[in-house]
N, CA, C and O atoms as a CHARMM CRD file, in Angstrom:
* protein
*
  368
    1    1 UNK  N     -9.58800  -4.83000  12.47800 PROA 1      0.00000
    2    1 UNK  CA    -9.35800  -6.22000  12.11800 PROA 1      0.00000
    3    1 UNK  C     -9.56500  -6.40100  10.62100 PROA 1      0.00000
    4    1 UNK  O    -10.54500  -5.90700  10.06400 PROA 1      0.00000
    5    2 UNK  N     -8.67700  -7.08500   9.98900 PROA 2      0.00000
    6    2 UNK  CA    -8.73300  -7.30300   8.54500 PROA 2      0.00000
    7    2 UNK  C     -9.54700  -8.56300   8.26300 PROA 2      0.00000
    8    2 UNK  O     -9.24200  -9.63900   8.77500 PROA 2      0.00000
    9    3 UNK  N    -10.58800  -8.41500   7.44100 PROA 3      0.00000
   10    3 UNK  CA   -11.43000  -9.55100   7.05400 PROA 3      0.00000
   11    3 UNK  C    -10.85800 -10.12800   5.75800 PROA 3      0.00000
   12    3 UNK  O    -11.28100  -9.76500   4.66000 PROA 3      0.00000
   13    4 UNK  N     -9.89700 -11.02500   5.90700 PROA 4      0.00000
   14    4 UNK  CA    -9.19500 -11.57400   4.74600 PROA 4      0.00000
   15    4 UNK  C    -10.11500 -12.43000   3.87600 PROA 4      0.00000
   16    4 UNK  O     -9.94700 -12.47800   2.65700 PROA 4      0.00000
   17    5 UNK  N    -11.07300 -13.09700   4.48700 PROA 5      0.00000
   18    5 UNK  CA   -12.01000 -13.91300   3.69700 PROA 5      0.00000
   19    5 UNK  C    -12.81500 -13.03100   2.74800 PROA 5      0.00000
   20    5 UNK  O    -13.06300 -13.41400   1.60400 PROA 5      0.00000
   21    6 UNK  N    -13.22100 -11.86200   3.21300 PROA 6      0.00000
   22    6 UNK  CA   -13.97000 -10.93400   2.35600 PROA 6      0.00000
   23    6 UNK  C    -13.06800 -10.41600   1.23500 PROA 6      0.00000
   24    6 UNK  O    -13.50000 -10.31100   0.08700 PROA 6      0.00000
   25    7 UNK  N    -11.81500 -10.09200   1.56900 PROA 7      0.00000
   26    7 UNK  CA   -10.86200  -9.62000   0.56000 PROA 7      0.00000
   27    7 UNK  C    -10.62700 -10.70100  -0.48600 PROA 7      0.00000
   28    7 UNK  O    -10.57300 -10.40800  -1.68000 PROA 7      0.00000
   29    8 UNK  N    -10.48600 -11.95200  -0.04600 PROA 8      0.00000
   30    8 UNK  CA   -10.30800 -13.06500  -0.98700 PROA 8      0.00000
   31    8 UNK  C    -11.51400 -13.18500  -1.91800 PROA 8      0.00000
   32    8 UNK  O    -11.35300 -13.36800  -3.12400 PROA 8      0.00000
   33    9 UNK  N    -12.70900 -13.08300  -1.36600 PROA 9      0.00000
   34    9 UNK  CA   -13.92100 -13.20500  -2.17500 PROA 9      0.00000
   35    9 UNK  C    -14.02600 -12.06700  -3.18700 PROA 9      0.00000
   36    9 UNK  O    -14.35300 -12.29600  -4.35200 PROA 9      0.00000
   37   10 UNK  N    -13.74700 -10.83800  -2.74000 PROA 10     0.00000
   38   10 UNK  CA   -13.84900  -9.69200  -3.63600 PROA 10     0.00000
   39   10 UNK  C    -12.80300  -9.72700  -4.75000 PROA 10     0.00000
   40   10 UNK  O    -13.05700  -9.27100  -5.86400 PROA 10     0.00000
   41   11 UNK  N    -11.62300 -10.27300  -4.43900 PROA 11     0.00000
   42   11 UNK  CA   -10.54300 -10.28900  -5.42000 PROA 11     0.00000
   43   11 UNK  C    -10.47200 -11.60300  -6.18700 PROA 11     0.00000
   44   11 UNK  O     -9.61900 -11.76700  -7.05900 PROA 11     0.00000
   45   12 UNK  N    -11.36100 -12.53900  -5.86800 PROA 12     0.00000
   46   12 UNK  CA   -11.39300 -13.85800  -6.51400 PROA 12     0.00000
   47   12 UNK  C    -10.05100 -14.57600  -6.38000 PROA 12     0.00000
   48   12 UNK  O     -9.57500 -15.21500  -7.31800 PROA 12     0.00000
   49   13 UNK  N     -9.45100 -14.45400  -5.19100 PROA 13     0.00000
   50   13 UNK  CA    -8.17900 -15.11700  -4.91800 PROA 13     0.00000
   51   13 UNK  C     -8.39400 -16.24900  -3.92200 PROA 13     0.00000
   52   13 UNK  O     -9.29000 -16.19700  -3.08000 PROA 13     0.00000
   53   14 UNK  N     -7.55800 -17.26300  -4.03500 PROA 14     0.00000
   54   14 UNK  CA    -7.52900 -18.34100  -3.05600 PROA 14     0.00000
   55   14 UNK  C     -6.12300 -18.36000  -2.47800 PROA 14     0.00000
   56   14 UNK  O     -5.18900 -18.82200  -3.13500 PROA 14     0.00000
   57   15 UNK  N     -5.96300 -17.86500  -1.26100 PROA 15     0.00000
   58   15 UNK  CA    -4.65300 -17.76700  -0.63700 PROA 15     0.00000
   59   15 UNK  C     -4.39800 -18.96400   0.25800 PROA 15     0.00000
   60   15 UNK  O     -5.32000 -19.50000   0.87400 PROA 15     0.00000
   61   16 UNK  N     -3.14600 -19.38000   0.32700 PROA 16     0.00000
   62   16 UNK  CA    -2.73600 -20.49300   1.18800 PROA 16     0.00000
   63   16 UNK  C     -2.27300 -19.93200   2.53000 PROA 16     0.00000
   64   16 UNK  O     -2.19300 -18.71500   2.69900 PROA 16     0.00000
   65   17 UNK  N     -1.97300 -20.80100   3.47200 PROA 17     0.00000
   66   17 UNK  CA    -1.62100 -20.43400   4.83500 PROA 17     0.00000
   67   17 UNK  C     -0.58500 -19.33900   4.96300 PROA 17     0.00000
   68   17 UNK  O     -0.86300 -18.29500   5.55300 PROA 17     0.00000
   69   18 UNK  N      0.61700 -19.55500   4.42000 PROA 18     0.00000
   70   18 UNK  CA     1.67000 -18.54700   4.58700 PROA 18     0.00000
   71   18 UNK  C      1.40700 -17.30000   3.74800 PROA 18     0.00000
   72   18 UNK  O      1.84800 -16.20800   4.10900 PROA 18     0.00000
   73   19 UNK  N      0.68900 -17.45100   2.62700 PROA 19     0.00000
   74   19 UNK  CA     0.31300 -16.27300   1.82900 PROA 19     0.00000
   75   19 UNK  C     -0.64400 -15.39300   2.62300 PROA 19     0.00000
   76   19 UNK  O     -0.53900 -14.16700   2.59800 PROA 19     0.00000
   77   20 UNK  N     -1.57200 -16.02600   3.32300 PROA 20     0.00000
   78   20 UNK  CA    -2.52900 -15.26900   4.14000 PROA 20     0.00000
   79   20 UNK  C     -1.80600 -14.47200   5.22200 PROA 20     0.00000
   80   20 UNK  O     -2.11000 -13.30100   5.45100 PROA 20     0.00000
   81   21 UNK  N     -0.85900 -15.11000   5.87600 PROA 21     0.00000
   82   21 UNK  CA    -0.11000 -14.43400   6.93100 PROA 21     0.00000
   83   21 UNK  C      0.65100 -13.22700   6.38400 PROA 21     0.00000
   84   21 UNK  O      0.67400 -12.16500   7.00700 PROA 21     0.00000
   85   22 UNK  N      1.27600 -13.39800   5.20700 PROA 22     0.00000
   86   22 UNK  CA     2.03900 -12.30600   4.59100 PROA 22     0.00000
   87   22 UNK  C      1.12100 -11.15700   4.18100 PROA 22     0.00000
   88   22 UNK  O      1.44000  -9.98900   4.40400 PROA 22     0.00000
   89   23 UNK  N     -0.01500 -11.49500   3.58200 PROA 23     0.00000
   90   23 UNK  CA    -0.97300 -10.46500   3.14800 PROA 23     0.00000
   91   23 UNK  C     -1.49700  -9.69000   4.36000 PROA 23     0.00000
   92   23 UNK  O     -1.57900  -8.46200   4.32400 PROA 23     0.00000
   93   24 UNK  N     -1.84600 -10.39400   5.41100 PROA 24     0.00000
   94   24 UNK  CA    -2.34500  -9.72000   6.61100 PROA 24     0.00000
   95   24 UNK  C     -1.28000  -8.78300   7.16800 PROA 24     0.00000
   96   24 UNK  O     -1.58600  -7.64800   7.53500 PROA 24     0.00000
   97   25 UNK  N     -0.03200  -9.24600   7.23600 PROA 25     0.00000
   98   25 UNK  CA     1.06000  -8.40900   7.73600 PROA 25     0.00000
   99   25 UNK  C      1.23100  -7.16300   6.86400 PROA 25     0.00000
  100   25 UNK  O      1.37100  -6.05400   7.37800 PROA 25     0.00000
  101   26 UNK  N      1.21800  -7.35600   5.52600 PROA 26     0.00000
  102   26 UNK  CA     1.37500  -6.22700   4.60800 PROA 26     0.00000
  103   26 UNK  C      0.23300  -5.22400   4.74800 PROA 26     0.00000
  104   26 UNK  O      0.46300  -4.01500   4.77800 PROA 26     0.00000
  105   27 UNK  N     -0.99200  -5.72700   4.83300 PROA 27     0.00000
  106   27 UNK  CA    -2.14400  -4.83200   4.96800 PROA 27     0.00000
  107   27 UNK  C     -2.11700  -4.07000   6.29800 PROA 27     0.00000
  108   27 UNK  O     -2.48500  -2.89700   6.35200 PROA 27     0.00000
  109   28 UNK  N     -1.68500  -4.73100   7.35300 PROA 28     0.00000
  110   28 UNK  CA    -1.57900  -4.05100   8.64000 PROA 28     0.00000
  111   28 UNK  C     -0.54200  -2.93200   8.58600 PROA 28     0.00000
  112   28 UNK  O     -0.75000  -1.86600   9.16600 PROA 28     0.00000
  113   29 UNK  N      0.57900  -3.16700   7.89100 PROA 29     0.00000
  114   29 UNK  CA     1.59700  -2.11800   7.73500 PROA 29     0.00000
  115   29 UNK  C      1.04600  -0.93800   6.94500 PROA 29     0.00000
  116   29 UNK  O      1.30200   0.21600   7.28700 PROA 29     0.00000
  117   30 UNK  N      0.29300  -1.22600   5.89400 PROA 30     0.00000
  118   30 UNK  CA    -0.30500  -0.15500   5.08000 PROA 30     0.00000
  119   30 UNK  C     -1.26400   0.67300   5.93400 PROA 30     0.00000
  120   30 UNK  O     -1.25500   1.90200   5.86800 PROA 30     0.00000
  121   31 UNK  N     -2.08500   0.00100   6.73000 PROA 31     0.00000
  122   31 UNK  CA    -3.03500   0.70700   7.59600 PROA 31     0.00000
  123   31 UNK  C     -2.28200   1.56700   8.61200 PROA 31     0.00000
  124   31 UNK  O     -2.71600   2.67800   8.91800 PROA 31     0.00000
  125   32 UNK  N     -1.16500   1.07000   9.13700 PROA 32     0.00000
  126   32 UNK  CA    -0.35500   1.85900  10.06500 PROA 32     0.00000
  127   32 UNK  C      0.15200   3.14000   9.40800 PROA 32     0.00000
  128   32 UNK  O      0.13700   4.20400  10.02700 PROA 32     0.00000
  129   33 UNK  N      0.59800   3.04100   8.15900 PROA 33     0.00000
  130   33 UNK  CA     1.05900   4.23500   7.43300 PROA 33     0.00000
  131   33 UNK  C     -0.06700   5.25800   7.29800 PROA 33     0.00000
  132   33 UNK  O      0.15600   6.45600   7.47400 PROA 33     0.00000
  133   34 UNK  N     -1.27600   4.78700   6.98600 PROA 34     0.00000
  134   34 UNK  CA    -2.40400   5.70500   6.86000 PROA 34     0.00000
  135   34 UNK  C     -2.74400   6.35600   8.19800 PROA 34     0.00000
  136   34 UNK  O     -3.13100   7.52400   8.24000 PROA 34     0.00000
  137   35 UNK  N     -2.60200   5.61800   9.27600 PROA 35     0.00000
  138   35 UNK  CA    -2.84800   6.18500  10.60600 PROA 35     0.00000
  139   35 UNK  C     -1.85400   7.31800  10.88900 PROA 35     0.00000
  140   35 UNK  O     -2.22400   8.34300  11.46100 PROA 35     0.00000
  141   36 UNK  N     -0.60200   7.13100  10.48900 PROA 36     0.00000
  142   36 UNK  CA     0.41700   8.17600  10.64800 PROA 36     0.00000
  143   36 UNK  C      0.04800   9.39100   9.79100 PROA 36     0.00000
  144   36 UNK  O      0.16100  10.53300  10.23700 PROA 36     0.00000
  145   37 UNK  N     -0.39000   9.13200   8.56200 PROA 37     0.00000
  146   37 UNK  CA    -0.75600  10.23600   7.67100 PROA 37     0.00000
  147   37 UNK  C     -1.95300  11.02800   8.19300 PROA 37     0.00000
  148   37 UNK  O     -2.05500  12.22900   7.94200 PROA 37     0.00000
  149   38 UNK  N     -2.84900  10.37600   8.91000 PROA 38     0.00000
  150   38 UNK  CA    -4.00800  11.07600   9.48000 PROA 38     0.00000
  151   38 UNK  C     -3.58200  12.16700  10.45400 PROA 38     0.00000
  152   38 UNK  O     -4.29800  13.15100  10.64100 PROA 38     0.00000
  153   39 UNK  N     -2.41500  11.99400  11.07600 PROA 39     0.00000
  154   39 UNK  CA    -1.94000  12.94500  12.07600 PROA 39     0.00000
  155   39 UNK  C     -1.35100  14.21800  11.45700 PROA 39     0.00000
  156   39 UNK  O     -1.15300  15.20300  12.16800 PROA 39     0.00000
  157   40 UNK  N     -1.07200  14.21900  10.16900 PROA 40     0.00000
  158   40 UNK  CA    -0.47100  15.37400   9.50500 PROA 40     0.00000
  159   40 UNK  C     -1.51400  16.47600   9.36800 PROA 40     0.00000
  160   40 UNK  O     -2.62400  16.23600   8.89200 PROA 40     0.00000
  161   41 UNK  N     -1.15200  17.68300   9.78900 PROA 41     0.00000
  162   41 UNK  CA    -2.06200  18.82800   9.69500 PROA 41     0.00000
  163   41 UNK  C     -2.04500  19.37000   8.27000 PROA 41     0.00000
  164   41 UNK  O     -1.04000  19.92400   7.82400 PROA 41     0.00000
  165   42 UNK  N     -3.14300  19.21100   7.56700 PROA 42     0.00000
  166   42 UNK  CA    -3.24500  19.69300   6.18800 PROA 42     0.00000
  167   42 UNK  C     -4.19800  20.88200   6.06900 PROA 42     0.00000
  168   42 UNK  O     -4.57600  21.27200   4.96400 PROA 42     0.00000
  169   43 UNK  N     -4.58000  21.44900   7.19400 PROA 43     0.00000
  170   43 UNK  CA    -5.50000  22.59500   7.20000 PROA 43     0.00000
  171   43 UNK  C     -4.90500  23.74900   6.41200 PROA 43     0.00000
  172   43 UNK  O     -3.76900  24.15400   6.66000 PROA 43     0.00000
  173   44 UNK  N     -5.66200  24.27500   5.46900 PROA 44     0.00000
  174   44 UNK  CA    -5.23500  25.43400   4.69100 PROA 44     0.00000
  175   44 UNK  C     -4.32000  25.10800   3.51300 PROA 44     0.00000
  176   44 UNK  O     -3.87500  26.02000   2.81600 PROA 44     0.00000
  177   45 UNK  N     -4.03300  23.84000   3.27600 PROA 45     0.00000
  178   45 UNK  CA    -3.18200  23.47300   2.13400 PROA 45     0.00000
  179   45 UNK  C     -4.03900  23.18000   0.91800 PROA 45     0.00000
  180   45 UNK  O     -5.08200  22.53400   1.01400 PROA 45     0.00000
  181   46 UNK  N     -3.58300  23.66600  -0.23100 PROA 46     0.00000
  182   46 UNK  CA    -4.27500  23.36600  -1.48300 PROA 46     0.00000
  183   46 UNK  C     -3.94000  21.94500  -1.90900 PROA 46     0.00000
  184   46 UNK  O     -2.81400  21.49100  -1.70200 PROA 46     0.00000
  185   47 UNK  N     -4.89900  21.23100  -2.50200 PROA 47     0.00000
  186   47 UNK  CA    -4.60000  19.88000  -3.00100 PROA 47     0.00000
  187   47 UNK  C     -3.50200  19.92900  -4.06200 PROA 47     0.00000
  188   47 UNK  O     -3.47100  20.83800  -4.89200 PROA 47     0.00000
  189   48 UNK  N     -2.61000  18.95300  -4.03000 PROA 48     0.00000
  190   48 UNK  CA    -1.49600  18.89100  -4.97300 PROA 48     0.00000
  191   48 UNK  C     -1.86400  17.96400  -6.12400 PROA 48     0.00000
  192   48 UNK  O     -2.18500  16.79300  -5.92200 PROA 48     0.00000
  193   49 UNK  N     -1.81200  18.50800  -7.32400 PROA 49     0.00000
  194   49 UNK  CA    -2.12900  17.70200  -8.50300 PROA 49     0.00000
  195   49 UNK  C     -0.86000  17.10500  -9.08900 PROA 49     0.00000
  196   49 UNK  O     -0.81800  15.91400  -9.39900 PROA 49     0.00000
  197   50 UNK  N      0.17400  17.92300  -9.24100 PROA 50     0.00000
  198   50 UNK  CA     1.43800  17.47200  -9.80700 PROA 50     0.00000
  199   50 UNK  C      2.55900  17.72100  -8.81100 PROA 50     0.00000
  200   50 UNK  O      2.56200  18.73100  -8.10700 PROA 50     0.00000
  201   51 UNK  N      3.50700  16.79900  -8.75300 PROA 51     0.00000
  202   51 UNK  CA     4.60800  16.95600  -7.81500 PROA 51     0.00000
  203   51 UNK  C      5.83200  17.60300  -8.43800 PROA 51     0.00000
  204   51 UNK  O      6.72100  18.05300  -7.71600 PROA 51     0.00000
  205   52 UNK  N      5.90000  17.66000  -9.76200 PROA 52     0.00000
  206   52 UNK  CA     7.09400  18.18100 -10.42300 PROA 52     0.00000
  207   52 UNK  C      6.82400  19.46500 -11.20800 PROA 52     0.00000
  208   52 UNK  O      7.60300  19.82500 -12.09000 PROA 52     0.00000
  209   53 UNK  N      5.75600  20.14100 -10.90200 PROA 53     0.00000
  210   53 UNK  CA     5.47500  21.40200 -11.56500 PROA 53     0.00000
  211   53 UNK  C      5.02900  21.26700 -13.01400 PROA 53     0.00000
  212   53 UNK  O      5.09900  22.22800 -13.78000 PROA 53     0.00000
  213   54 UNK  N      4.57500  20.08900 -13.38800 PROA 54     0.00000
  214   54 UNK  CA     4.12600  19.86900 -14.76200 PROA 54     0.00000
  215   54 UNK  C      2.67900  20.32500 -14.87500 PROA 54     0.00000
  216   54 UNK  O      1.83400  19.96000 -14.05700 PROA 54     0.00000
  217   55 UNK  N      2.41300  21.10400 -15.86800 PROA 55     0.00000
  218   55 UNK  CA     1.04200  21.56100 -16.08700 PROA 55     0.00000
  219   55 UNK  C      0.33700  20.59800 -17.03100 PROA 55     0.00000
  220   55 UNK  O      0.96900  19.95300 -17.86700 PROA 55     0.00000
  221   56 UNK  N     -0.96200  20.51200 -16.88700 PROA 56     0.00000
  222   56 UNK  CA    -1.75600  19.66500 -17.75300 PROA 56     0.00000
  223   56 UNK  C     -1.72600  20.23200 -19.15800 PROA 56     0.00000
  224   56 UNK  O     -2.08900  21.38800 -19.37200 PROA 56     0.00000
  225   57 UNK  N     -1.30100  19.43500 -20.10800 PROA 57     0.00000
  226   57 UNK  CA    -1.26400  19.90500 -21.49300 PROA 57     0.00000
  227   57 UNK  C     -2.30800  19.15500 -22.30400 PROA 57     0.00000
  228   57 UNK  O     -2.29500  17.92700 -22.38100 PROA 57     0.00000
  229   58 UNK  N     -3.19400  19.90300 -22.89400 PROA 58     0.00000
  230   58 UNK  CA    -4.25300  19.32100 -23.70400 PROA 58     0.00000
  231   58 UNK  C     -4.01000  19.64400 -25.16900 PROA 58     0.00000
  232   58 UNK  O     -3.56200  20.73800 -25.51500 PROA 58     0.00000
  233   59 UNK  N     -4.30800  18.68800 -26.01100 PROA 59     0.00000
  234   59 UNK  CA    -4.17200  18.95700 -27.43900 PROA 59     0.00000
  235   59 UNK  C     -5.49400  19.52200 -27.95500 PROA 59     0.00000
  236   59 UNK  O     -6.54900  19.34500 -27.34400 PROA 59     0.00000
  237   60 UNK  N     -5.41000  20.19000 -29.07200 PROA 60     0.00000
  238   60 UNK  CA    -6.59500  20.74400 -29.69000 PROA 60     0.00000
  239   60 UNK  C     -7.48900  19.61100 -30.15400 PROA 60     0.00000
  240   60 UNK  O     -7.00200  18.64000 -30.73300 PROA 60     0.00000
  241   61 UNK  N     -8.76400  19.71200 -29.91500 PROA 61     0.00000
  242   61 UNK  CA    -9.71400  18.68500 -30.31900 PROA 61     0.00000
  243   61 UNK  C    -10.14900  18.95500 -31.75000 PROA 61     0.00000
  244   61 UNK  O    -10.97200  19.83300 -32.00800 PROA 61     0.00000
  245   62 UNK  N     -9.58400  18.18700 -32.67700 PROA 62     0.00000
  246   62 UNK  CA    -9.93000  18.38700 -34.07600 PROA 62     0.00000
  247   62 UNK  C    -10.03000  17.04400 -34.77800 PROA 62     0.00000
  248   62 UNK  O     -9.41100  16.06600 -34.35800 PROA 62     0.00000
  249   63 UNK  N    -10.80100  17.00200 -35.83600 PROA 63     0.00000
  250   63 UNK  CA   -11.00600  15.78300 -36.61100 PROA 63     0.00000
  251   63 UNK  C     -9.76800  15.51400 -37.44900 PROA 63     0.00000
  252   63 UNK  O     -9.26600  16.40600 -38.13300 PROA 63     0.00000
  253   64 UNK  N     -9.27700  14.27900 -37.39500 PROA 64     0.00000
  254   64 UNK  CA    -8.13900  13.86000 -38.21800 PROA 64     0.00000
  255   64 UNK  C     -8.49000  12.55000 -38.91000 PROA 64     0.00000
  256   64 UNK  O     -9.45300  11.87800 -38.54100 PROA 64     0.00000
  257   65 UNK  N     -7.70400  12.20000 -39.90800 PROA 65     0.00000
  258   65 UNK  CA    -7.93800  10.94200 -40.60500 PROA 65     0.00000
  259   65 UNK  C     -7.49100   9.78500 -39.74100 PROA 65     0.00000
  260   65 UNK  O     -6.49900   9.88100 -39.01900 PROA 65     0.00000
  261   66 UNK  N     -8.22800   8.68800 -39.81800 PROA 66     0.00000
  262   66 UNK  CA    -7.85200   7.49300 -39.07300 PROA 66     0.00000
  263   66 UNK  C     -7.24600   6.47900 -40.04600 PROA 66     0.00000
  264   66 UNK  O     -7.11100   6.74700 -41.23900 PROA 66     0.00000
  265   67 UNK  N     -6.88900   5.32900 -39.52000 PROA 67     0.00000
  266   67 UNK  CA    -6.30700   4.29500 -40.36800 PROA 67     0.00000
  267   67 UNK  C     -7.32700   3.79700 -41.39200 PROA 67     0.00000
  268   67 UNK  O     -8.52300   3.71900 -41.11300 PROA 67     0.00000
  269   68 UNK  N     -6.84000   3.47100 -42.55200 PROA 68     0.00000
  270   68 UNK  CA    -7.68400   2.91100 -43.60800 PROA 68     0.00000
  271   68 UNK  C     -8.10700   1.50400 -43.19800 PROA 68     0.00000
  272   68 UNK  O     -7.26500   0.70300 -42.79300 PROA 68     0.00000
  273   69 UNK  N     -9.39100   1.19500 -43.29500 PROA 69     0.00000
  274   69 UNK  CA    -9.92700  -0.09000 -42.87500 PROA 69     0.00000
  275   69 UNK  C     -9.27500  -1.24900 -43.61600 PROA 69     0.00000
  276   69 UNK  O     -9.09100  -2.32100 -43.03800 PROA 69     0.00000
  277   70 UNK  N     -8.92300  -1.05500 -44.88800 PROA 70     0.00000
  278   70 UNK  CA    -8.26900  -2.12300 -45.65400 PROA 70     0.00000
  279   70 UNK  C     -6.88900  -2.43800 -45.08000 PROA 70     0.00000
  280   70 UNK  O     -6.47800  -3.59800 -45.05300 PROA 70     0.00000
  281   71 UNK  N     -6.18000  -1.42000 -44.62600 PROA 71     0.00000
  282   71 UNK  CA    -4.86800  -1.62200 -44.00200 PROA 71     0.00000
  283   71 UNK  C     -5.01600  -2.43800 -42.72700 PROA 71     0.00000
  284   71 UNK  O     -4.21700  -3.33400 -42.45400 PROA 71     0.00000
  285   72 UNK  N     -6.03600  -2.12300 -41.95600 PROA 72     0.00000
  286   72 UNK  CA    -6.27000  -2.84800 -40.70800 PROA 72     0.00000
  287   72 UNK  C     -6.61200  -4.30600 -41.00600 PROA 72     0.00000
  288   72 UNK  O     -6.08800  -5.21500 -40.36100 PROA 72     0.00000
  289   73 UNK  N     -7.49300  -4.52900 -41.98600 PROA 73     0.00000
  290   73 UNK  CA    -7.89000  -5.88800 -42.32500 PROA 73     0.00000
  291   73 UNK  C     -6.69900  -6.73200 -42.77500 PROA 73     0.00000
  292   73 UNK  O     -6.60600  -7.90900 -42.42700 PROA 73     0.00000
  293   74 UNK  N     -5.79700  -6.14200 -43.54200 PROA 74     0.00000
  294   74 UNK  CA    -4.62600  -6.88200 -44.03600 PROA 74     0.00000
  295   74 UNK  C     -3.68100  -7.27000 -42.90500 PROA 74     0.00000
  296   74 UNK  O     -3.02000  -8.30600 -42.97600 PROA 74     0.00000
  297   75 UNK  N     -3.61500  -6.45900 -41.87700 PROA 75     0.00000
  298   75 UNK  CA    -2.64500  -6.66800 -40.81900 PROA 75     0.00000
  299   75 UNK  C     -3.24500  -7.24500 -39.54100 PROA 75     0.00000
  300   75 UNK  O     -2.58000  -7.29300 -38.50600 PROA 75     0.00000
  301   76 UNK  N     -4.44200  -7.66200 -39.60900 PROA 76     0.00000
  302   76 UNK  CA    -5.07900  -8.20400 -38.41100 PROA 76     0.00000
  303   76 UNK  C     -5.84100  -9.46800 -38.77400 PROA 76     0.00000
  304   76 UNK  O     -6.82100  -9.41100 -39.51700 PROA 76     0.00000
  305   77 UNK  N     -5.39900 -10.60800 -38.25500 PROA 77     0.00000
  306   77 UNK  CA    -6.03200 -11.88700 -38.57300 PROA 77     0.00000
  307   77 UNK  C     -7.44800 -11.98300 -38.02400 PROA 77     0.00000
  308   77 UNK  O     -8.32800 -12.55200 -38.67100 PROA 77     0.00000
  309   78 UNK  N     -7.67200 -11.44200 -36.85700 PROA 78     0.00000
  310   78 UNK  CA    -8.96400 -11.58500 -36.19400 PROA 78     0.00000
  311   78 UNK  C     -9.85700 -10.37100 -36.42700 PROA 78     0.00000
  312   78 UNK  O    -10.31900  -9.74300 -35.47400 PROA 78     0.00000
  313   79 UNK  N    -10.09300 -10.04900 -37.67000 PROA 79     0.00000
  314   79 UNK  CA   -10.90800  -8.88300 -37.98800 PROA 79     0.00000
  315   79 UNK  C    -12.03700  -9.30900 -38.90700 PROA 79     0.00000
  316   79 UNK  O    -11.81800 -10.06600 -39.85300 PROA 79     0.00000
  317   80 UNK  N    -13.22800  -8.83600 -38.64000 PROA 80     0.00000
  318   80 UNK  CA   -14.35700  -9.14300 -39.49500 PROA 80     0.00000
  319   80 UNK  C    -15.57000  -8.32700 -39.09200 PROA 80     0.00000
  320   80 UNK  O    -15.73800  -7.98600 -37.92100 PROA 80     0.00000
  321   81 UNK  N    -16.41200  -8.01500 -40.06200 PROA 81     0.00000
  322   81 UNK  CA   -17.62800  -7.22700 -39.81800 PROA 81     0.00000
  323   81 UNK  C    -17.32600  -5.90400 -39.12800 PROA 81     0.00000
  324   81 UNK  O    -18.08700  -5.45100 -38.27300 PROA 81     0.00000
  325   82 UNK  N    -16.19300  -5.27800 -39.51000 PROA 82     0.00000
  326   82 UNK  CA   -15.76000  -4.00700 -38.93000 PROA 82     0.00000
  327   82 UNK  C    -15.52000  -4.08300 -37.42600 PROA 82     0.00000
  328   82 UNK  O    -15.58900  -3.06500 -36.73800 PROA 82     0.00000
  329   83 UNK  N    -15.24000  -5.27100 -36.91100 PROA 83     0.00000
  330   83 UNK  CA   -14.96200  -5.46200 -35.49900 PROA 83     0.00000
  331   83 UNK  C    -13.69100  -6.29000 -35.32500 PROA 83     0.00000
  332   83 UNK  O    -13.35700  -7.11200 -36.17800 PROA 83     0.00000
  333   84 UNK  N    -12.98900  -6.06900 -34.22500 PROA 84     0.00000
  334   84 UNK  CA   -11.86000  -6.91300 -33.86600 PROA 84     0.00000
  335   84 UNK  C    -12.38500  -8.03800 -32.98800 PROA 84     0.00000
  336   84 UNK  O    -13.10100  -7.78700 -32.01900 PROA 84     0.00000
  337   85 UNK  N    -12.03800  -9.25700 -33.31600 PROA 85     0.00000
  338   85 UNK  CA   -12.37900 -10.39800 -32.47100 PROA 85     0.00000
  339   85 UNK  C    -11.21000 -10.64800 -31.54100 PROA 85     0.00000
  340   85 UNK  O    -10.06200 -10.72200 -31.97900 PROA 85     0.00000
  341   86 UNK  N    -11.50200 -10.77700 -30.25300 PROA 86     0.00000
  342   86 UNK  CA   -10.45900 -11.00900 -29.27100 PROA 86     0.00000
  343   86 UNK  C    -10.77500 -12.28300 -28.49000 PROA 86     0.00000
  344   86 UNK  O    -11.92200 -12.72800 -28.43800 PROA 86     0.00000
  345   87 UNK  N     -9.74500 -12.85500 -27.89100 PROA 87     0.00000
  346   87 UNK  CA    -9.92000 -14.07000 -27.10200 PROA 87     0.00000
  347   87 UNK  C    -10.78100 -13.76600 -25.88100 PROA 87     0.00000
  348   87 UNK  O    -10.62200 -12.73000 -25.23700 PROA 87     0.00000
  349   88 UNK  N    -11.67100 -14.66000 -25.58200 PROA 88     0.00000
  350   88 UNK  CA   -12.52500 -14.50600 -24.40500 PROA 88     0.00000
  351   88 UNK  C    -11.68100 -14.64300 -23.15000 PROA 88     0.00000
  352   88 UNK  O    -10.92200 -15.60200 -23.01400 PROA 88     0.00000
  353   89 UNK  N    -11.80600 -13.69200 -22.23100 PROA 89     0.00000
  354   89 UNK  CA   -11.03300 -13.75000 -21.00200 PROA 89     0.00000
  355   89 UNK  C    -11.91100 -13.76900 -19.76000 PROA 89     0.00000
  356   89 UNK  O    -11.41600 -14.03400 -18.66400 PROA 89     0.00000
  357   90 UNK  N    -13.18500 -13.49700 -19.90500 PROA 90     0.00000
  358   90 UNK  CA   -14.08700 -13.47700 -18.76300 PROA 90     0.00000
  359   90 UNK  C    -14.86700 -14.79100 -18.74000 PROA 90     0.00000
  360   90 UNK  O    -15.37500 -15.24900 -19.76400 PROA 90     0.00000
  361   91 UNK  N    -14.94600 -15.37100 -17.57800 PROA 91     0.00000
  362   91 UNK  CA   -15.73000 -16.57800 -17.42800 PROA 91     0.00000
  363   91 UNK  C    -15.02200 -17.84300 -17.85300 PROA 91     0.00000
  364   91 UNK  O    -15.67300 -18.85600 -18.10700 PROA 91     0.00000
  365   92 UNK  N    -13.69200 -17.81000 -17.93800 PROA 92     0.00000
  366   92 UNK  CA   -12.96400 -19.01500 -18.32000 PROA 92     0.00000
  367   92 UNK  C    -12.77800 -19.90700 -17.12400 PROA 92     0.00000
  368   92 UNK  O    -12.18400 -20.97900 -17.24000 PROA 92     0.00000
């Protein structure tokens, strides 16, 4: 059983009647897919990291020059005390 009230509280969402019905239907379909996947025999299979044969490529870790602080200050209105000031987004 899907506890939609708990999901709403955790996600800070307020869903309306038909939205709740749609979300419940979608979540039930997702759970059904996972139930099907549980039936697949994966015994002896190595975990798959990449699906297209791409290998992890790492760059050499070396010190490089960064942007000049004066350049940043000229091109950024909200800059001061060596910090970027950004609009508050939490607690609005």
